[in-house]
TORFI-388255 format. One record per residue (C-alpha): residue number from 1; chain; x, y, z. Coordinates in Angstrom, 3 decimals, m for minus. Layout:
BEGIN
n,chain,X,Y,Z
NUM,A,X,Y,Z
...
END
This chain:
BEGIN
n,chain,X,Y,Z
1,A,m0.032,m0.156,m0.020
2,A,2.762,2.425,0.912
3,A,4.496,1.398,m2.444
4,A,1.573,2.246,m4.446
5,A,1.112,5.468,m2.569
6,A,4.714,6.464,m3.302
7,A,4.248,5.664,m7.157
8,A,1.071,7.769,m7.110
9,A,2.769,10.733,m5.336
10,A,5.905,10.594,m7.515
11,A,3.777,10.492,m10.621
12,A,1.560,13.220,m9.764
13,A,4.746,15.232,m8.780
14,A,6.181,14.675,m12.206
15,A,2.661,15.236,m14.162
16,A,2.152,18.595,m12.429
17,A,3.404,21.354,m14.699
18,A,5.829,23.248,m12.652
19,A,6.015,26.634,m14.192
20,A,4.441,28.045,m17.470
21,A,7.486,30.303,m17.925
22,A,11.116,30.130,m16.937
23,A,12.161,31.728,m13.775
24,A,15.546,32.889,m12.525
25,A,17.763,30.550,m10.285
26,A,17.027,32.483,m6.919
27,A,13.263,32.425,m7.447
28,A,13.562,28.697,m8.500
29,A,15.523,27.810,m5.642
30,A,13.253,29.504,m3.032
31,A,10.151,27.989,m4.573
32,A,11.600,24.606,m3.957
33,A,12.519,25.073,m0.557
34,A,9.160,26.772,0.324
35,A,7.343,23.878,m1.244
36,A,8.830,21.215,0.985
37,A,7.789,23.041,4.108
38,A,4.224,23.959,2.748
39,A,3.742,20.356,1.719
40,A,4.845,18.690,4.716
41,A,2.634,21.073,6.766
42,A,m0.389,20.230,4.520
43,A,0.306,16.449,4.931
44,A,0.106,17.101,8.695
45,A,m3.321,18.411,8.397
46,A,m4.560,15.996,5.745
47,A,m4.280,12.204,4.550
48,A,m4.456,13.261,1.194
49,A,m1.075,12.477,m0.586
50,A,m1.804,14.094,m3.873
51,A,0.167,17.448,m4.179
52,A,m1.873,20.625,m4.306
53,A,m0.758,23.381,m6.828
54,A,2.550,24.284,m5.568
55,A,5.847,24.337,m7.515
56,A,6.546,20.644,m6.685
57,A,8.979,18.663,m8.784
58,A,10.305,14.981,m8.972
59,A,13.457,16.357,m8.119
60,A,12.711,16.418,m4.306
61,A,9.761,13.988,m4.167
62,A,12.103,11.755,m2.148
63,A,12.291,14.546,0.410
64,A,8.693,14.746,1.041
65,A,8.186,10.829,0.877
66,A,10.896,10.072,3.473
67,A,9.106,12.108,5.848
68,A,5.602,10.916,5.084
69,A,5.495,7.613,7.080
70,A,6.610,9.786,10.164
71,A,4.128,12.461,9.509
72,A,1.300,9.747,9.104
73,A,2.229,8.233,12.263
74,A,2.519,11.466,14.087
75,A,m1.068,12.297,12.902
76,A,m2.426,8.782,13.804
77,A,m0.839,9.328,17.292
78,A,m2.782,12.765,17.634
79,A,m6.038,11.319,16.654
80,A,m5.732,8.781,19.528
81,A,m5.653,11.837,21.836
82,A,m8.356,13.487,20.234
83,A,m6.128,15.927,18.660
84,A,m6.506,17.178,15.015
85,A,m4.478,19.518,13.011
86,A,m7.054,21.191,10.784
87,A,m5.090,23.887,8.859
88,A,m1.656,25.431,8.987
89,A,m0.305,28.745,7.472
90,A,3.229,29.459,7.032
91,A,5.628,32.512,6.371
92,A,9.266,32.733,5.723
93,A,11.521,35.151,6.863
94,A,15.437,36.018,7.270
95,A,16.072,34.242,3.755
96,A,19.376,33.935,2.786
97,A,20.574,32.257,m0.679
98,A,24.028,31.561,m1.940
99,A,24.991,29.998,m5.460
100,A,28.264,28.905,m6.132
101,A,28.495,27.717,m9.653
102,A,26.139,24.406,m9.647
103,A,25.983,24.349,m5.914
104,A,23.469,26.477,m3.781
105,A,22.099,26.772,m0.325
106,A,18.976,28.364,0.875
107,A,18.094,29.147,4.494
108,A,15.297,30.923,6.436
109,A,13.079,30.768,9.515
110,A,9.807,28.973,9.005
111,A,7.062,30.815,10.959
112,A,4.128,28.483,11.042
113,A,0.498,28.700,12.663
114,A,m1.419,25.327,12.942
115,A,m5.089,25.434,13.847
116,A,m5.998,22.723,16.579
117,A,m9.208,20.770,17.180
118,A,m9.317,18.727,20.432
119,A,m12.324,16.564,20.339
120,A,m14.400,16.318,23.667
121,A,m12.407,19.017,25.428
122,A,m12.720,22.659,26.324
123,A,m9.956,25.181,27.226
124,A,m7.507,24.053,24.589
125,A,m5.938,26.922,22.531
126,A,m7.188,27.467,18.959
127,A,m3.666,27.015,17.424
128,A,m0.013,26.480,18.143
129,A,2.735,28.585,16.631
130,A,6.294,28.126,16.194
131,A,9.490,29.544,14.390
132,A,12.034,27.335,13.080
133,A,15.377,27.523,10.918
134,A,15.987,25.367,7.991
135,A,18.970,24.960,5.578
136,A,18.633,23.611,1.990
137,A,21.396,22.358,m0.094
138,A,20.907,22.137,m3.885
139,A,22.852,20.722,m6.882
140,A,22.126,21.882,m10.394
141,A,21.124,19.323,m12.995
142,A,20.744,19.187,m16.699
143,A,17.332,21.330,m16.485
144,A,16.695,22.251,m13.014
145,A,18.058,22.458,m9.412
146,A,17.739,19.401,m7.285
147,A,17.351,19.056,m3.621
148,A,20.294,17.198,m1.875
149,A,19.892,17.825,1.709
150,A,17.397,19.601,4.228
151,A,18.586,20.229,7.593
152,A,15.712,21.567,9.876
153,A,16.858,23.331,13.087
154,A,16.432,21.484,16.224
155,A,13.373,22.045,18.531
156,A,15.433,22.883,21.604
157,A,19.027,24.004,22.353
158,A,19.391,20.947,24.598
159,A,21.635,22.984,27.020
160,A,21.115,26.186,28.985
161,A,23.291,28.406,31.091
162,A,24.234,26.446,34.115
163,A,25.630,26.887,37.471
164,A,29.056,28.163,36.593
165,A,28.460,30.101,33.563
166,A,26.607,33.051,32.403
167,A,24.025,32.916,29.500
168,A,25.519,34.704,26.558
169,A,23.516,37.876,25.481
170,A,23.074,38.407,21.938
171,A,20.958,41.586,22.141
172,A,20.692,44.859,24.193
173,A,17.981,46.836,25.990
174,A,15.871,49.324,23.948
175,A,15.076,52.836,25.143
176,A,11.658,52.875,23.496
177,A,9.258,54.295,26.206
178,A,6.392,52.178,25.158
179,A,8.263,49.006,25.589
180,A,9.973,50.098,29.018
181,A,6.445,50.490,30.366
182,A,6.393,46.818,30.088
183,A,9.194,46.304,32.723
184,A,8.242,44.324,35.827
185,A,9.419,45.943,39.056
186,A,12.184,43.526,39.452
187,A,14.665,46.016,41.568
188,A,12.738,45.880,44.936
189,A,13.551,43.402,47.651
190,A,10.454,41.520,48.867
191,A,10.033,40.982,52.738
192,A,6.371,40.958,52.765
193,A,3.804,38.305,51.471
194,A,2.901,38.979,47.737
195,A,0.444,37.485,45.391
196,A,1.111,35.866,42.261
197,A,m0.967,36.842,39.075
198,A,m1.200,33.678,36.880
199,A,m3.100,35.505,34.175
200,A,m0.271,38.038,34.053
201,A,2.297,35.317,33.416
202,A,0.287,33.612,30.700
203,A,m0.473,36.929,28.873
204,A,3.115,38.087,28.953
205,A,4.165,34.768,27.405
206,A,1.520,34.587,24.831
207,A,2.393,38.438,23.890
208,A,6.149,37.977,23.612
209,A,6.697,34.352,22.652
210,A,7.975,35.177,19.004
211,A,9.377,37.597,16.585
212,A,6.187,39.284,15.667
213,A,4.976,37.301,12.660
214,A,1.486,37.058,13.810
215,A,m0.623,38.909,16.496
216,A,2.162,39.644,18.953
217,A,4.902,42.279,19.422
218,A,7.692,39.821,19.171
219,A,10.281,39.750,22.184
220,A,10.073,42.490,24.778
221,A,13.075,44.503,23.617
222,A,13.205,46.247,27.227
223,A,15.327,43.135,28.087
224,A,18.387,41.705,26.870
225,A,18.463,38.564,24.713
226,A,20.490,35.413,25.390
227,A,21.628,32.966,22.946
228,A,19.626,30.298,24.884
229,A,16.856,32.406,26.033
230,A,14.354,30.341,27.523
231,A,15.023,30.843,31.267
232,A,15.291,34.703,30.676
233,A,11.819,34.370,29.102
234,A,10.233,32.668,32.185
235,A,11.961,35.146,34.549
236,A,10.549,37.877,32.647
237,A,7.110,36.267,32.757
238,A,7.219,35.492,36.559
239,A,8.326,39.098,37.095
240,A,5.419,40.215,35.134
241,A,3.280,38.000,37.393
242,A,4.460,39.685,40.519
243,A,7.596,37.896,41.570
244,A,10.021,40.665,43.321
245,A,13.846,40.696,43.294
246,A,15.888,38.934,45.962
247,A,19.170,40.897,46.120
248,A,22.447,39.309,46.526
249,A,25.764,38.006,45.075
250,A,24.916,37.274,41.136
251,A,26.302,33.955,41.204
252,A,24.386,32.845,44.410
253,A,21.222,30.640,43.855
254,A,19.635,32.536,46.742
255,A,19.270,35.628,44.862
256,A,17.042,36.551,41.901
257,A,17.303,39.957,40.192
258,A,17.666,41.982,36.893
259,A,19.021,45.438,36.154
260,A,18.071,47.236,32.857
261,A,21.186,49.353,32.844
262,A,24.121,47.448,34.362
263,A,27.475,49.458,34.923
264,A,30.341,48.714,32.400
265,A,31.749,45.103,33.209
266,A,29.241,44.439,35.978
267,A,26.615,41.554,35.933
268,A,23.184,42.644,34.500
269,A,21.309,39.893,36.412
270,A,21.816,37.065,38.750
271,A,22.627,33.400,37.347
272,A,19.224,32.479,38.556
273,A,17.487,34.988,36.130
274,A,18.971,33.221,32.937
275,A,20.202,29.777,33.898
276,A,17.619,27.050,34.067
277,A,19.440,24.984,36.903
278,A,19.962,28.074,38.801
279,A,16.325,29.175,38.608
280,A,15.222,26.097,39.776
281,A,17.516,25.978,42.696
282,A,16.441,29.568,43.589
283,A,12.522,28.422,43.577
284,A,13.352,25.492,45.881
285,A,15.450,27.401,48.324
286,A,13.117,30.520,48.362
287,A,10.153,28.315,48.660
288,A,8.332,30.123,45.651
289,A,7.116,26.782,44.209
290,A,7.033,23.087,44.749
291,A,7.624,19.885,42.534
292,A,4.394,18.098,41.786
293,A,4.037,14.424,40.433
294,A,2.000,14.648,37.185
295,A,1.435,17.081,34.472
296,A,m2.205,17.305,35.100
297,A,m1.370,19.096,38.451
298,A,0.088,21.882,36.791
299,A,m1.889,25.245,35.809
300,A,m1.435,28.012,33.481
301,A,1.410,30.093,34.964
302,A,3.161,27.404,36.229
303,A,6.544,26.368,34.992
304,A,7.873,23.123,33.233
305,A,11.712,22.382,33.085
306,A,13.492,19.747,31.180
307,A,16.737,17.679,32.028
308,A,17.061,16.124,28.623
309,A,19.934,13.617,29.624
310,A,18.461,12.909,33.235
311,A,21.882,13.692,34.650
312,A,20.548,15.806,37.340
313,A,21.104,19.255,35.362
314,A,18.227,21.208,34.054
315,A,18.571,22.358,30.565
316,A,15.257,23.939,29.471
317,A,12.481,26.092,31.018
318,A,8.955,26.725,29.643
319,A,5.501,28.430,30.937
320,A,2.275,26.560,30.919
321,A,0.041,28.910,29.049
322,A,m3.052,26.553,28.698
323,A,m4.806,23.492,29.933
324,A,m7.710,21.854,28.535
325,A,m10.574,19.790,30.063
326,A,m8.506,16.566,29.825
327,A,m5.537,17.833,31.761
328,A,m3.335,18.215,28.917
329,A,m1.126,21.231,29.311
330,A,0.078,23.561,26.451
331,A,3.609,25.356,26.831
332,A,5.142,28.555,25.501
333,A,8.756,29.202,25.363
334,A,11.907,30.708,23.776
335,A,14.769,29.011,21.831
336,A,13.310,27.823,19.736
337,A,10.047,29.873,19.975
338,A,6.882,28.039,20.485
339,A,3.484,29.196,21.549
340,A,0.885,26.830,23.065
341,A,2.690,23.517,22.242
342,A,0.845,20.579,23.373
343,A,3.012,18.628,25.777
344,A,2.495,15.193,24.213
345,A,3.554,16.415,20.865
346,A,6.611,17.952,22.398
347,A,7.633,14.788,24.356
348,A,7.293,12.515,21.436
349,A,10.040,14.873,19.805
350,A,12.106,14.939,22.718
351,A,12.174,11.263,23.305
352,A,13.629,10.684,19.829
353,A,16.932,11.736,21.107
354,A,16.566,11.849,24.732
355,A,14.728,8.746,25.742
356,A,15.626,9.228,29.450
357,A,14.405,12.787,29.718
358,A,13.310,13.890,33.071
359,A,10.564,16.687,33.748
360,A,10.665,19.106,36.608
361,A,7.117,20.301,37.110
362,A,7.123,23.413,39.276
363,A,3.756,24.346,40.775
364,A,4.408,28.050,41.785
365,A,2.959,29.390,45.035
366,A,m0.036,31.785,44.931
367,A,1.683,33.633,48.017
368,A,5.235,34.156,48.342
369,A,7.848,36.314,49.702
END
């Protein structure tokens, strides 16, 4: 059956007229690379193997076909959970193209929005969104360019700033007054009991999860950006939700603070602000949260962290931004950027390379000091 489907797919790809008129090399290369992403996203929402009217070509039919069994398995697994991808829209940004004789590369960021339908559940988000880098390598043939290799970016950095190192900054703070109004009051030492606003954490995460391709304003440029930005992002979120700073030595896990205008050569934040393991240590020591046993115990505004290798060192941090009536949580995070990603879909991807992954489920206290 799969062989028949492959023959049908390839024959359709060959039969579809690609262009009515010749196009230049740069246009052709971009169209081929875009078509691979668009077709894979279409197959994630439909079992119809016939290609739609896109610039598909037999030169890269194998690329689509090689992914098809995995795409079908993923779709079937989602169906068992009552989750269906109903449609997708994709944009491409930061494109770079290089042609060197008969070789060429195309790279870009894929920004995709996938509409969700969760059968028998309420409270689920209506869509998940993500931004992912891709690199395509091509070789010129007699009459066209042929796709040789497609390298999609990893879903995670698989490492974050640790106990003995600072996260590396890749950006600087903005002086835009409208953005600066979004700053959380993280410069005040808290001695009294304070109250957490979960809705403020969620709203912040959903607003600043990505680069602004859709209905959000991208990253909050009032804050500096880091190479691995996930824990910096959740610190911004909980600060927006009411967490107040705890001053102290910047390498201490008993401190948690951020300064918008650090002195030259002085640290701009504590290790606990941007390091996943350090943040976890701070929460435990300060009593601002506690670990729970199951995902269903988490609520929007809580934090999920990942130890990919189960080596007792936390690598990644995410904010719970939705939870449906079945108890499934949805996560929003930086590096790479995801909005409302279903936990089970994420877990499936992680276990391909990290089968022993361990999750740290932080239930944040509604009252804290």
